All heavy atoms as a GROMACS GRO file, in nm:
protein
  619
    1MET      N    1   0.917   0.144   0.829
    1MET     CA    2   0.816   0.099   0.734
    1MET      C    3   0.866   0.109   0.590
    1MET      O    4   0.811   0.043   0.505
    1MET     CB    5   0.689   0.182   0.751
    1MET     CG    6   0.621   0.158   0.886
    1MET     SD    7   0.566  -0.010   0.909
    1MET     CE    8   0.395   0.006   0.872
    2GLU      N    9   0.967   0.191   0.571
    2GLU     CA   10   1.020   0.206   0.435
    2GLU      C   11   1.081   0.075   0.385
    2GLU      O   12   1.066   0.042   0.266
    2GLU     CB   13   1.123   0.319   0.431
    2GLU     CG   14   1.155   0.369   0.294
    2GLU     CD   15   1.035   0.425   0.218
    2GLU    OE1   16   0.941   0.478   0.280
    2GLU    OE2   17   1.036   0.416   0.094
    3GLN      N   18   1.146  -0.001   0.474
    3GLN     CA   19   1.200  -0.131   0.435
    3GLN      C   20   1.086  -0.221   0.386
    3GLN      O   21   1.102  -0.291   0.287
    3GLN     CB   22   1.270  -0.200   0.552
    3GLN     CG   23   1.414  -0.171   0.567
    3GLN     CD   24   1.477  -0.260   0.675
    3GLN    OE1   25   1.412  -0.342   0.740
    3GLN    NE2   26   1.606  -0.241   0.697
    4LEU      N   27   0.976  -0.222   0.457
    4LEU     CA   28   0.863  -0.306   0.419
    4LEU      C   29   0.805  -0.260   0.286
    4LEU      O   30   0.775  -0.342   0.200
    4LEU     CB   31   0.757  -0.304   0.530
    4LEU     CG   32   0.633  -0.389   0.502
    4LEU    CD1   33   0.670  -0.536   0.478
    4LEU    CD2   34   0.535  -0.378   0.618
    5ARG      N   35   0.786  -0.131   0.269
    5ARG     CA   36   0.735  -0.078   0.142
    5ARG      C   37   0.825  -0.121   0.027
    5ARG      O   38   0.779  -0.172  -0.075
    5ARG     CB   39   0.725   0.073   0.145
    5ARG     CG   40   0.673   0.134   0.016
    5ARG     CD   41   0.690   0.287   0.007
    5ARG     NE   42   0.666   0.359   0.130
    5ARG     CZ   43   0.546   0.403   0.172
    5ARG    NH1   44   0.441   0.384   0.096
    5ARG    NH2   45   0.536   0.468   0.284
    6ASN      N   46   0.954  -0.102   0.045
    6ASN     CA   47   1.048  -0.139  -0.062
    6ASN      C   48   1.044  -0.288  -0.090
    6ASN      O   49   1.050  -0.329  -0.206
    6ASN     CB   50   1.190  -0.096  -0.024
    6ASN     CG   51   1.207   0.055  -0.024
    6ASN    OD1   52   1.130   0.127  -0.088
    6ASN    ND2   53   1.304   0.104   0.049
    7TYR      N   54   1.038  -0.369   0.015
    7TYR     CA   55   1.032  -0.513  -0.004
    7TYR      C   56   0.907  -0.553  -0.082
    7TYR      O   57   0.913  -0.629  -0.178
    7TYR     CB   58   1.038  -0.587   0.131
    7TYR     CG   59   1.026  -0.734   0.115
    7TYR    CD1   60   1.141  -0.808   0.080
    7TYR    CD2   61   0.908  -0.803   0.129
    7TYR    CE1   62   1.135  -0.946   0.061
    7TYR    CE2   63   0.897  -0.939   0.111
    7TYR     CZ   64   1.012  -1.010   0.077
    7TYR     OH   65   1.006  -1.147   0.057
    8LEU      N   66   0.791  -0.502  -0.038
    8LEU     CA   67   0.666  -0.536  -0.106
    8LEU      C   68   0.668  -0.493  -0.252
    8LEU      O   69   0.615  -0.564  -0.340
    8LEU     CB   70   0.548  -0.472  -0.034
    8LEU     CG   71   0.512  -0.530   0.100
    8LEU    CD1   72   0.404  -0.450   0.168
    8LEU    CD2   73   0.475  -0.678   0.090
    9ASN      N   74   0.731  -0.382  -0.282
    9ASN     CA   75   0.738  -0.333  -0.420
    9ASN      C   76   0.825  -0.419  -0.510
    9ASN      O   77   0.817  -0.409  -0.633
    9ASN     CB   78   0.784  -0.188  -0.425
    9ASN     CG   79   0.677  -0.092  -0.376
    9ASN    OD1   80   0.558  -0.124  -0.379
    9ASN    ND2   81   0.719   0.026  -0.332
   10THR      N   82   0.906  -0.506  -0.452
   10THR     CA   83   0.986  -0.601  -0.533
   10THR      C   84   0.904  -0.723  -0.570
   10THR      O   85   0.947  -0.800  -0.656
   10THR     CB   86   1.113  -0.645  -0.461
   10THR    OG1   87   1.079  -0.728  -0.347
   10THR    CG2   88   1.198  -0.528  -0.417
   11LEU      N   89   0.788  -0.742  -0.507
   11LEU     CA   90   0.706  -0.861  -0.529
   11LEU      C   91   0.594  -0.832  -0.627
   11LEU      O   92   0.540  -0.721  -0.629
   11LEU     CB   93   0.645  -0.909  -0.397
   11LEU     CG   94   0.741  -0.942  -0.283
   11LEU    CD1   95   0.662  -0.980  -0.158
   11LEU    CD2   96   0.837  -1.050  -0.322
   12LYS      N   97   0.560  -0.933  -0.703
   12LYS     CA   98   0.442  -0.924  -0.790
   12LYS      C   99   0.317  -0.931  -0.701
   12LYS      O  100   0.323  -0.981  -0.588
   12LYS     CB  101   0.443  -1.036  -0.890
   12LYS     CG  102   0.560  -1.027  -0.987
   12LYS     CD  103   0.563  -1.139  -1.084
   12LYS     CE  104   0.683  -1.120  -1.174
   12LYS     NZ  105   0.705  -1.225  -1.265
   13PRO      N  106   0.204  -0.881  -0.748
   13PRO     CA  107   0.082  -0.879  -0.667
   13PRO      C  108   0.048  -1.014  -0.604
   13PRO      O  109   0.014  -1.022  -0.484
   13PRO     CB  110  -0.027  -0.831  -0.763
   13PRO     CG  111   0.048  -0.743  -0.858
   13PRO     CD  112   0.181  -0.812  -0.876
   14TYR      N  113   0.057  -1.123  -0.678
   14TYR     CA  114   0.023  -1.252  -0.621
   14TYR      C  115   0.125  -1.292  -0.514
   14TYR      O  116   0.090  -1.358  -0.416
   14TYR     CB  117   0.009  -1.362  -0.729
   14TYR     CG  118   0.138  -1.414  -0.784
   14TYR    CD1  119   0.200  -1.527  -0.727
   14TYR    CD2  120   0.201  -1.354  -0.895
   14TYR    CE1  121   0.320  -1.575  -0.776
   14TYR    CE2  122   0.321  -1.403  -0.944
   14TYR     CZ  123   0.379  -1.514  -0.886
   14TYR     OH  124   0.498  -1.562  -0.934
   15GLN      N  125   0.252  -1.252  -0.533
   15GLN     CA  126   0.353  -1.280  -0.430
   15GLN      C  127   0.327  -1.201  -0.304
   15GLN      O  128   0.354  -1.248  -0.193
   15GLN     CB  129   0.493  -1.251  -0.486
   15GLN     CG  130   0.537  -1.340  -0.598
   15GLN     CD  131   0.666  -1.293  -0.662
   15GLN    OE1  132   0.683  -1.173  -0.694
   15GLN    NE2  133   0.761  -1.387  -0.682
   16GLN      N  134   0.279  -1.078  -0.320
   16GLN     CA  135   0.245  -0.996  -0.204
   16GLN      C  136   0.136  -1.062  -0.122
   16GLN      O  137   0.142  -1.064   0.000
   16GLN     CB  138   0.202  -0.856  -0.250
   16GLN     CG  139   0.310  -0.774  -0.311
   16GLN     CD  140   0.260  -0.640  -0.360
   16GLN    OE1  141   0.145  -0.601  -0.338
   16GLN    NE2  142   0.346  -0.566  -0.429
   17MET      N  143   0.036  -1.116  -0.191
   17MET     CA  144  -0.073  -1.183  -0.121
   17MET      C  145  -0.023  -1.304  -0.045
   17MET      O  146  -0.060  -1.329   0.070
   17MET     CB  147  -0.183  -1.222  -0.219
   17MET     CG  148  -0.262  -1.102  -0.272
   17MET     SD  149  -0.387  -1.143  -0.392
   17MET     CE  150  -0.476  -1.274  -0.312
   18ILE      N  151   0.062  -1.384  -0.109
   18ILE     CA  152   0.118  -1.502  -0.044
   18ILE      C  153   0.201  -1.462   0.076
   18ILE      O  154   0.193  -1.521   0.184
   18ILE     CB  155   0.199  -1.586  -0.146
   18ILE    CG1  156   0.106  -1.647  -0.249
   18ILE    CG2  157   0.280  -1.693  -0.073
   18ILE    CD1  158   0.178  -1.708  -0.369
   19PHE      N  159   0.284  -1.358   0.058
   19PHE     CA  160   0.366  -1.308   0.169
   19PHE      C  161   0.278  -1.268   0.287
   19PHE      O  162   0.304  -1.307   0.401
   19PHE     CB  163   0.451  -1.191   0.121
   19PHE     CG  164   0.520  -1.119   0.233
   19PHE    CD1  165   0.630  -1.172   0.296
   19PHE    CD2  166   0.470  -0.996   0.278
   19PHE    CE1  167   0.692  -1.106   0.402
   19PHE    CE2  168   0.533  -0.928   0.383
   19PHE     CZ  169   0.643  -0.985   0.445
   20ALA      N  170   0.174  -1.191   0.260
   20ALA     CA  171   0.087  -1.146   0.368
   20ALA      C  172   0.021  -1.263   0.435
   20ALA      O  173   0.011  -1.267   0.559
   20ALA     CB  174  -0.018  -1.049   0.311
   21GLU      N  175  -0.025  -1.360   0.360
   21GLU     CA  176  -0.086  -1.479   0.418
   21GLU      C  177   0.012  -1.553   0.507
   21GLU      O  178  -0.024  -1.600   0.615
   21GLU     CB  179  -0.138  -1.571   0.309
   21GLU     CG  180  -0.264  -1.517   0.240
   21GLU     CD  181  -0.306  -1.603   0.122
   21GLU    OE1  182  -0.247  -1.712   0.097
   21GLU    OE2  183  -0.398  -1.559   0.052
   22ASN      N  184   0.137  -1.564   0.461
   22ASN     CA  185   0.239  -1.630   0.544
   22ASN      C  186   0.265  -1.556   0.673
   22ASN      O  187   0.310  -1.614   0.773
   22ASN     CB  188   0.370  -1.645   0.465
   22ASN     CG  189   0.358  -1.750   0.354
   22ASN    OD1  190   0.272  -1.837   0.358
   22ASN    ND2  191   0.445  -1.739   0.257
   23CYS      N  192   0.240  -1.424   0.671
   23CYS     CA  193   0.255  -1.342   0.792
   23CYS      C  194   0.127  -1.335   0.873
   23CYS      O  195   0.119  -1.262   0.973
   23CYS     CB  196   0.300  -1.202   0.753
   23CYS     SG  197   0.466  -1.194   0.682
   24GLU      N  198   0.024  -1.409   0.828
   24GLU     CA  199  -0.106  -1.414   0.895
   24GLU      C  200  -0.176  -1.278   0.899
   24GLU      O  201  -0.233  -1.237   1.001
   24GLU     CB  202  -0.092  -1.474   1.036
   24GLU     CG  203  -0.037  -1.616   1.032
   24GLU     CD  204  -0.019  -1.679   1.170
   24GLU    OE1  205  -0.078  -1.629   1.266
   24GLU    OE2  206   0.054  -1.778   1.177
   25THR      N  207  -0.169  -1.208   0.786
   25THR     CA  208  -0.238  -1.080   0.768
   25THR      C  209  -0.278  -1.067   0.622
   25THR      O  210  -0.274  -1.164   0.548
   25THR     CB  211  -0.149  -0.963   0.815
   25THR    OG1  212  -0.227  -0.844   0.821
   25THR    CG2  213  -0.028  -0.943   0.728
   26SER      N  214  -0.318  -0.949   0.584
   26SER     CA  215  -0.354  -0.925   0.443
   26SER      C  216  -0.266  -0.815   0.386
   26SER      O  217  -0.214  -0.731   0.457
   26SER     CB  218  -0.501  -0.883   0.431
   26SER     OG  219  -0.520  -0.754   0.486
   27ILE      N  220  -0.255  -0.816   0.254
   27ILE     CA  221  -0.176  -0.713   0.188
   27ILE      C  222  -0.242  -0.578   0.204
   27ILE      O  223  -0.175  -0.476   0.221
   27ILE     CB  224  -0.149  -0.747   0.039
   27ILE    CG1  225  -0.045  -0.650  -0.021
   27ILE    CG2  226  -0.275  -0.747  -0.041
   27ILE    CD1  227   0.090  -0.653   0.046
   28GLY      N  228  -0.374  -0.577   0.210
   28GLY     CA  229  -0.447  -0.450   0.234
   28GLY      C  230  -0.411  -0.390   0.368
   28GLY      O  231  -0.387  -0.268   0.380
   29TYR      N  232  -0.404  -0.475   0.471
   29TYR     CA  233  -0.368  -0.424   0.603
   29TYR      C  234  -0.224  -0.371   0.603
   29TYR      O  235  -0.199  -0.264   0.658
   29TYR     CB  236  -0.380  -0.536   0.707
   29TYR     CG  237  -0.336  -0.493   0.844
   29TYR    CD1  238  -0.417  -0.417   0.926
   29TYR    CD2  239  -0.206  -0.522   0.889
   29TYR    CE1  240  -0.375  -0.372   1.050
   29TYR    CE2  241  -0.162  -0.478   1.012
   29TYR     CZ  242  -0.246  -0.405   1.092
   29TYR     OH  243  -0.202  -0.359   1.215
   30LEU      N  244  -0.133  -0.444   0.541
   30LEU     CA  245   0.005  -0.398   0.537
   30LEU      C  246   0.019  -0.266   0.463
   30LEU      O  247   0.088  -0.175   0.508
   30LEU     CB  248   0.094  -0.504   0.473
   30LEU     CG  249   0.114  -0.633   0.552
   30LEU    CD1  250   0.196  -0.734   0.472
   30LEU    CD2  251   0.178  -0.607   0.687
   31ARG      N  252  -0.048  -0.253   0.349
   31ARG     CA  253  -0.041  -0.128   0.271
   31ARG      C  254  -0.098  -0.012   0.351
   31ARG      O  255  -0.043   0.098   0.350
   31ARG     CB  256  -0.113  -0.145   0.138
   31ARG     CG  257  -0.039  -0.232   0.039
   31ARG     CD  258   0.078  -0.161  -0.015
   31ARG     NE  259   0.146  -0.240  -0.119
   31ARG     CZ  260   0.266  -0.214  -0.164
   31ARG    NH1  261   0.334  -0.110  -0.117
   31ARG    NH2  262   0.320  -0.288  -0.254
   32LYS      N  263  -0.212  -0.036   0.418
   32LYS     CA  264  -0.271   0.070   0.498
   32LYS      C  265  -0.177   0.110   0.613
   32LYS      O  266  -0.156   0.229   0.642
   32LYS     CB  267  -0.407   0.028   0.555
   32LYS     CG  268  -0.472   0.138   0.635
   32LYS     CD  269  -0.607   0.095   0.690
   32LYS     CE  270  -0.660   0.211   0.772
   32LYS     NZ  271  -0.760   0.170   0.865
   33ALA      N  272  -0.121   0.011   0.681
   33ALA     CA  273  -0.030   0.037   0.791
   33ALA      C  274   0.090   0.120   0.744
   33ALA      O  275   0.135   0.213   0.812
   33ALA     CB  276   0.016  -0.093   0.856
   34ILE      N  277   0.142   0.088   0.627
   34ILE     CA  278   0.253   0.162   0.571
   34ILE      C  279   0.212   0.306   0.543
   34ILE      O  280   0.283   0.400   0.577
   34ILE     CB  281   0.304   0.095   0.440
   34ILE    CG1  282   0.374  -0.037   0.473
   34ILE    CG2  283   0.399   0.187   0.365
   34ILE    CD1  284   0.401  -0.126   0.351
   35SER      N  285   0.094   0.324   0.484
   35SER     CA  286   0.052   0.458   0.444
   35SER      C  287   0.028   0.552   0.562
   35SER      O  288   0.047   0.673   0.547
   35SER     CB  289  -0.073   0.451   0.356
   35SER     OG  290  -0.187   0.415   0.431
   36VAL      N  291  -0.011   0.497   0.677
   36VAL     CA  292  -0.036   0.583   0.792
   36VAL      C  293   0.072   0.569   0.899
   36VAL      O  294   0.058   0.621   1.010
   36VAL     CB  295  -0.175   0.555   0.854
   36VAL    CG1  296  -0.286   0.588   0.755
   36VAL    CG2  297  -0.189   0.415   0.905
   37SER      N  298   0.182   0.501   0.867
   37SER     CA  299   0.294   0.478   0.958
   37SER      C  300   0.247   0.420   1.092
   37SER      O  301   0.289   0.461   1.200
   37SER     CB  302   0.372   0.609   0.982
   37SER     OG  303   0.427   0.654   0.864
   38GLN      N  304   0.160   0.323   1.082
   38GLN     CA  305   0.104   0.256   1.199
   38GLN      C  306   0.208   0.163   1.261
   38GLN      O  307   0.282   0.097   1.191
   38GLN     CB  308  -0.019   0.176   1.155
   38GLN     CG  309  -0.083   0.096   1.263
   38GLN     CD  310  -0.204   0.021   1.207
   38GLN    OE1  311  -0.268   0.065   1.114
   38GLN    NE2  312  -0.232  -0.094   1.266
   39ASN      N  313   0.210   0.159   1.395
   39ASN     CA  314   0.292   0.060   1.463
   39ASN      C  315   0.230  -0.076   1.444
   39ASN      O  316   0.113  -0.097   1.480
   39ASN     CB  317   0.303   0.091   1.612
   39ASN     CG  318   0.410   0.192   1.644
   39ASN    OD1  319   0.505   0.210   1.567
   39ASN    ND2  320   0.396   0.258   1.757
   40LEU      N  321   0.308  -0.169   1.392
   40LEU     CA  322   0.260  -0.306   1.377
   40LEU      C  323   0.275  -0.382   1.508
   40LEU      O  324   0.367  -0.355   1.586
   40LEU     CB  325   0.338  -0.375   1.267
   40LEU     CG  326   0.330  -0.315   1.127
   40LEU    CD1  327   0.419  -0.390   1.031
   40LEU    CD2  328   0.186  -0.315   1.077
   41ASN      N  329   0.188  -0.478   1.527
   41ASN     CA  330   0.195  -0.564   1.643
   41ASN      C  331   0.332  -0.635   1.643
   41ASN      O  332   0.380  -0.679   1.539
   41ASN     CB  333   0.081  -0.667   1.630
   41ASN     CG  334   0.077  -0.764   1.745
   41ASN    OD1  335   0.169  -0.846   1.759
   41ASN    ND2  336  -0.027  -0.760   1.822
   42PRO      N  337   0.394  -0.648   1.759
   42PRO     CA  338   0.526  -0.713   1.767
   42PRO      C  339   0.527  -0.855   1.708
   42PRO      O  340   0.625  -0.894   1.644
   42PRO     CB  341   0.557  -0.716   1.915
   42PRO     CG  342   0.487  -0.596   1.971
   42PRO     CD  343   0.358  -0.590   1.891
   43ILE      N  344   0.418  -0.928   1.723
   43ILE     CA  345   0.414  -1.062   1.665
   43ILE      C  346   0.418  -1.056   1.514
   43ILE      O  347   0.489  -1.134   1.449
   43ILE     CB  348   0.287  -1.137   1.714
   43ILE    CG1  349   0.296  -1.161   1.864
   43ILE    CG2  350   0.267  -1.268   1.641
   43ILE    CD1  351   0.169  -1.207   1.929
   44LEU      N  352   0.348  -0.960   1.456
   44LEU     CA  353   0.352  -0.942   1.312
   44LEU      C  354   0.490  -0.899   1.266
   44LEU      O  355   0.538  -0.946   1.161
   44LEU     CB  356   0.245  -0.841   1.267
   44LEU     CG  357   0.239  -0.811   1.119
   44LEU    CD1  358   0.220  -0.937   1.035
   44LEU    CD2  359   0.127  -0.712   1.090
   45CYS      N  360   0.555  -0.818   1.343
   45CYS     CA  361   0.693  -0.773   1.307
   45CYS      C  362   0.786  -0.895   1.298
   45CYS      O  363   0.868  -0.903   1.207
   45CYS     CB  364   0.746  -0.676   1.410
   45CYS     SG  365   0.662  -0.515   1.409
   46VAL      N  366   0.772  -0.985   1.393
   46VAL     CA  367   0.857  -1.106   1.390
   46VAL      C  368   0.824  -1.190   1.268
   46VAL      O  369   0.916  -1.239   1.200
   46VAL     CB  370   0.838  -1.188   1.520
   46VAL    CG1  371   0.909  -1.323   1.509
   46VAL    CG2  372   0.890  -1.109   1.640
   47GLN      N  373   0.696  -1.202   1.235
   47GLN     CA  374   0.655  -1.279   1.116
   47GLN      C  375   0.710  -1.217   0.989
   47GLN      O  376   0.756  -1.288   0.900
   47GLN     CB  377   0.503  -1.288   1.108
   47GLN     CG  378   0.440  -1.377   1.211
   47GLN     CD  379   0.468  -1.523   1.183
   47GLN    OE1  380   0.582  -1.567   1.168
   47GLN    NE2  381   0.364  -1.601   1.173
   48ILE      N  382   0.706  -1.084   0.981
   48ILE     CA  383   0.759  -1.016   0.862
   48ILE      C  384   0.909  -1.038   0.851
   48ILE      O  385   0.959  -1.070   0.744
   48ILE     CB  386   0.725  -0.864   0.868
   48ILE    CG1  387   0.573  -0.848   0.847
   48ILE    CG2  388   0.804  -0.787   0.762
   48ILE    CD1  389   0.523  -0.706   0.872
   49GLU      N  390   0.981  -1.021   0.963
   49GLU     CA  391   1.126  -1.043   0.958
   49GLU      C  392   1.158  -1.186   0.915
   49GLU      O  393   1.247  -1.209   0.832
   49GLU     CB  394   1.186  -1.013   1.095
   49GLU     CG  395   1.338  -1.021   1.095
   49GLU     CD  396   1.398  -0.983   1.229
   49GLU    OE1  397   1.369  -1.054   1.330
   49GLU    OE2  398   1.469  -0.881   1.235
   50LYS      N  399   1.085  -1.280   0.969
   50LYS     CA  400   1.107  -1.423   0.935
   50LYS      C  401   1.078  -1.449   0.788
   50LYS      O  402   1.155  -1.514   0.719
   50LYS     CB  403   1.018  -1.509   1.023
   50LYS     CG  404   1.022  -1.655   0.996
   50LYS     CD  405   0.926  -1.730   1.089
   50LYS     CE  406   0.903  -1.870   1.040
   50LYS     NZ  407   0.794  -1.936   1.115
   51ASN      N  408   0.964  -1.398   0.738
   51ASN     CA  409   0.923  -1.426   0.603
   51ASN      C  410   0.995  -1.346   0.497
   51ASN      O  411   0.982  -1.374   0.377
   51ASN     CB  412   0.771  -1.411   0.589
   51ASN     CG  413   0.698  -1.528   0.650
   51ASN    OD1  414   0.699  -1.638   0.597
   51ASN    ND2  415   0.640  -1.505   0.767
   52THR      N  416   1.073  -1.246   0.537
   52THR     CA  417   1.159  -1.173   0.443
   52THR      C  418   1.304  -1.219   0.456
   52THR      O  419   1.392  -1.159   0.396
   52THR     CB  420   1.152  -1.020   0.465
   52THR    OG1  421   1.202  -0.989   0.596
   52THR    CG2  422   1.012  -0.967   0.447
   53GLN      N  423   1.328  -1.322   0.535
   53GLN     CA  424   1.462  -1.370   0.561
   53GLN      C  425   1.553  -1.260   0.611
   53GLN      O  426   1.670  -1.249   0.572
   53GLN     CB  427   1.522  -1.437   0.436
   53GLN     CG  428   1.456  -1.567   0.394
   53GLN     CD  429   1.326  -1.544   0.322
   53GLN    OE1  430   1.314  -1.457   0.234
   53GLN    NE2  431   1.226  -1.621   0.355
   54GLY      N  432   1.497  -1.170   0.693
   54GLY     CA  433   1.575  -1.064   0.754
   54GLY      C  434   1.592  -0.937   0.672
   54GLY      O  435   1.658  -0.845   0.714
   55LYS      N  436   1.534  -0.935   0.552
   55LYS     CA  437   1.544  -0.815   0.468
   55LYS      C  438   1.468  -0.699   0.527
   55LYS      O  439   1.501  -0.582   0.502
   55LYS     CB  440   1.497  -0.844   0.327
   55LYS     CG  441   1.587  -0.941   0.255
   55LYS     CD  442   1.536  -0.974   0.117
   55LYS     CE  443   1.626  -1.080   0.055
   55LYS     NZ  444   1.552  -1.167  -0.034
   56VAL      N  445   1.360  -0.728   0.601
   56VAL     CA  446   1.285  -0.628   0.676
   56VAL      C  447   1.297  -0.663   0.823
   56VAL      O  448   1.257  -0.772   0.861
   56VAL     CB  449   1.137  -0.623   0.633
   56VAL    CG1  450   1.060  -0.518   0.713
   56VAL    CG2  451   1.125  -0.598   0.484
   57THR      N  452   1.358  -0.577   0.899
   57THR     CA  453   1.388  -0.608   1.038
   57THR      C  454   1.283  -0.555   1.135
   57THR      O  455   1.214  -0.458   1.105
   57THR     CB  456   1.524  -0.551   1.079
   57THR    OG1  457   1.517  -0.408   1.072
   57THR    CG2  458   1.636  -0.603   0.988
   58ARG      N  459   1.278  -0.618   1.251
   58ARG     CA  460   1.190  -0.570   1.357
   58ARG      C  461   1.228  -0.427   1.396
   58ARG      O  462   1.140  -0.346   1.424
   58ARG     CB  463   1.201  -0.661   1.480
   58ARG     CG  464   1.142  -0.799   1.457
   58ARG     CD  465   1.162  -0.884   1.580
   58ARG     NE  466   1.279  -0.970   1.558
   58ARG     CZ  467   1.325  -1.053   1.646
   58ARG    NH1  468   1.270  -1.064   1.766
   58ARG    NH2  469   1.428  -1.128   1.619
   59GLN      N  470   1.356  -0.401   1.401
   59GLN     CA  471   1.404  -0.268   1.438
   59GLN      C  472   1.352  -0.162   1.341
   59GLN      O  473   1.320  -0.051   1.380
   59GLN     CB  474   1.557  -0.264   1.445
   59GLN     CG  475   1.615  -0.353   1.552
   59GLN     CD  476   1.654  -0.492   1.502
   59GLN    OE1  477   1.586  -0.550   1.419
   59GLN    NE2  478   1.762  -0.546   1.558
   60ALA      N  479   1.351  -0.194   1.212
   60ALA     CA  480   1.302  -0.098   1.112
   60ALA      C  481   1.152  -0.078   1.122
   60ALA      O  482   1.100   0.030   1.093
   60ALA     CB  483   1.340  -0.146   0.971
   61LEU      N  484   1.082  -0.184   1.162
   61LEU     CA  485   0.935  -0.174   1.172
   61LEU      C  486   0.890  -0.099   1.296
   61LEU      O  487   0.783  -0.040   1.298
   61LEU     CB  488   0.873  -0.315   1.168
   61LEU     CG  489   0.891  -0.390   1.038
   61LEU    CD1  490   0.849  -0.534   1.054
   61LEU    CD2  491   0.813  -0.323   0.924
   62ARG      N  492   0.970  -0.107   1.403
   62ARG     CA  493   0.934  -0.040   1.530
   62ARG      C  494   1.056   0.040   1.578
   62ARG      O  495   1.114   0.010   1.682
   62ARG     CB  496   0.896  -0.143   1.637
   62ARG     CG  497   0.785  -0.238   1.601
   62ARG     CD  498   0.648  -0.196   1.638
   62ARG     NE  499   0.634  -0.132   1.766
   62ARG     CZ  500   0.526  -0.147   1.842
   62ARG    NH1  501   0.429  -0.227   1.802
   62ARG    NH2  502   0.514  -0.082   1.955
   63PRO      N  503   1.100   0.141   1.503
   63PRO     CA  504   1.224   0.212   1.534
   63PRO      C  505   1.227   0.284   1.669
   63PRO      O  506   1.335   0.304   1.724
   63PRO     CB  507   1.240   0.310   1.420
   63PRO     CG  508   1.103   0.330   1.367
   63PRO     CD  509   1.032   0.201   1.388
   64HIS      N  510   1.113   0.320   1.722
   64HIS     CA  511   1.109   0.399   1.842
   64HIS      C  512   1.099   0.317   1.971
   64HIS      O  513   1.126   0.370   2.079
   64HIS     CB  514   0.993   0.499   1.839
   64HIS     CG  515   1.002   0.588   1.720
   64HIS    ND1  516   1.101   0.680   1.701
   64HIS    CD2  517   0.923   0.599   1.610
   64HIS    CE1  518   1.086   0.743   1.585
   64HIS    NE2  519   0.978   0.694   1.529
   65ASP      N  520   1.064   0.189   1.960
   65ASP     CA  521   1.048   0.111   2.083
   65ASP      C  522   1.097  -0.033   2.075
   65ASP      O  523   1.071  -0.111   2.166
   65ASP     CB  524   0.902   0.116   2.130
   65ASP     CG  525   0.806   0.050   2.031
   65ASP    OD1  526   0.849   0.006   1.923
   65ASP    OD2  527   0.686   0.046   2.063
   66TRP      N  528   1.168  -0.067   1.970
   66TRP     CA  529   1.210  -0.206   1.957
   66TRP      C  530   1.296  -0.252   2.074
   66TRP      O  531   1.293  -0.367   2.112
   66TRP     CB  532   1.279  -0.232   1.823
   66TRP     CG  533   1.413  -0.166   1.809
   66TRP    CD1  534   1.439  -0.045   1.753
   66TRP    CD2  535   1.539  -0.218   1.848
   66TRP    NE1  536   1.572  -0.017   1.757
   66TRP    CE2  537   1.638  -0.123   1.815
   66TRP    CE3  538   1.581  -0.334   1.911
   66TRP    CZ2  539   1.773  -0.142   1.840
   66TRP    CZ3  540   1.716  -0.355   1.938
   66TRP    CH2  541   1.809  -0.258   1.903
   67GLN      N  542   1.376  -0.161   2.132
   67GLN     CA  543   1.464  -0.199   2.243
   67GLN      C  544   1.383  -0.246   2.364
   67GLN      O  545   1.430  -0.336   2.436
   67GLN     CB  546   1.554  -0.081   2.286
   67GLN     CG  547   1.640  -0.027   2.179
   67GLN     CD  548   1.578   0.090   2.102
   67GLN    OE1  549   1.456   0.106   2.097
   67GLN    NE2  550   1.663   0.171   2.040
   68ARG      N  551   1.267  -0.189   2.388
   68ARG     CA  552   1.184  -0.230   2.500
   68ARG      C  553   1.113  -0.361   2.472
   68ARG      O  554   1.088  -0.438   2.564
   68ARG     CB  555   1.080  -0.122   2.534
   68ARG     CG  556   1.144   0.002   2.596
   68ARG     CD  557   1.043   0.104   2.641
   68ARG     NE  558   0.974   0.154   2.521
   68ARG     CZ  559   0.848   0.194   2.518
   68ARG    NH1  560   0.774   0.193   2.626
   68ARG    NH2  561   0.794   0.238   2.409
   69ILE      N  562   1.083  -0.386   2.347
   69ILE     CA  563   1.010  -0.508   2.310
   69ILE      C  564   1.103  -0.627   2.298
   69ILE      O  565   1.074  -0.736   2.345
   69ILE     CB  566   0.934  -0.489   2.177
   69ILE    CG1  567   0.835  -0.373   2.188
   69ILE    CG2  568   0.862  -0.617   2.136
   69ILE    CD1  569   0.776  -0.326   2.059
   70TRP      N  570   1.221  -0.604   2.234
   70TRP     CA  571   1.317  -0.711   2.210
   70TRP      C  572   1.454  -0.671   2.265
   70TRP      O  573   1.549  -0.650   2.188
   70TRP     CB  574   1.328  -0.740   2.059
   70TRP     CG  575   1.198  -0.778   1.999
   70TRP    CD1  576   1.130  -0.893   2.014
   70TRP    CD2  577   1.121  -0.698   1.905
   70TRP    NE1  578   1.015  -0.893   1.938
   70TRP    CE2  579   1.007  -0.773   1.872
   70TRP    CE3  580   1.136  -0.574   1.850
   70TRP    CZ2  581   0.908  -0.724   1.784
   70TRP    CZ3  582   1.041  -0.523   1.764
   70TRP    CH2  583   0.927  -0.601   1.732
   71PRO      N  584   1.471  -0.661   2.394
   71PRO     CA  585   1.599  -0.618   2.452
   71PRO      C  586   1.714  -0.710   2.414
   71PRO      O  587   1.830  -0.670   2.412
   71PRO     CB  588   1.574  -0.615   2.601
   71PRO     CG  589   1.458  -0.704   2.625
   71PRO     CD  590   1.374  -0.694   2.499
   72GLU      N  591   1.682  -0.834   2.384
   72GLU     CA  592   1.787  -0.930   2.346
   72GLU      C  593   1.856  -0.894   2.214
   72GLU      O  594   1.966  -0.943   2.183
   72GLU     CB  595   1.732  -1.072   2.338
   72GLU     CG  596   1.636  -1.097   2.222
   72GLU     CD  597   1.490  -1.056   2.251
   72GLU    OE1  598   1.460  -0.991   2.352
   72GLU    OE2  599   1.404  -1.090   2.167
   73LEU      N  600   1.796  -0.803   2.135
   73LEU     CA  601   1.857  -0.762   2.009
   73LEU      C  602   1.952  -0.644   2.024
   73LEU      O  603   2.021  -0.609   1.927
   73LEU     CB  604   1.746  -0.723   1.909
   73LEU     CG  605   1.647  -0.834   1.872
   73LEU    CD1  606   1.542  -0.780   1.774
   73LEU    CD2  607   1.718  -0.954   1.815
   74ILE      N  608   1.960  -0.585   2.141
   74ILE     CA  609   2.050  -0.473   2.163
   74ILE      C  610   2.194  -0.521   2.160
   74ILE      O  611   2.228  -0.620   2.224
   74ILE     CB  612   2.020  -0.404   2.297
   74ILE    CG1  613   1.878  -0.345   2.300
   74ILE    CG2  614   2.124  -0.295   2.327
   74ILE    CD1  615   1.835  -0.292   2.434
   75GLY      N  616   2.273  -0.454   2.081
   75GLY     CA  617   2.415  -0.488   2.073
   75GLY      C  618   2.434  -0.609   1.995
   75GLY      O  619   2.510  -0.676   1.957
   0.00000   0.00000   0.00000
């Protein structure tokens, strides 16, 4: 989640809102999820990775179980 926090902090508030909308969520939801270290839905993780052009990875968002969700990313 630290990658996501750092990425969002590089964006201006209006850019954060646009980013969240492109990920089909809200900036409020993302900020809350970051603050409580919530596991994000795998679909949202893919959207975040896509909309950050890989700067925030699925592996970073789900460090404890990404191998079970996306085994094709192993190795």
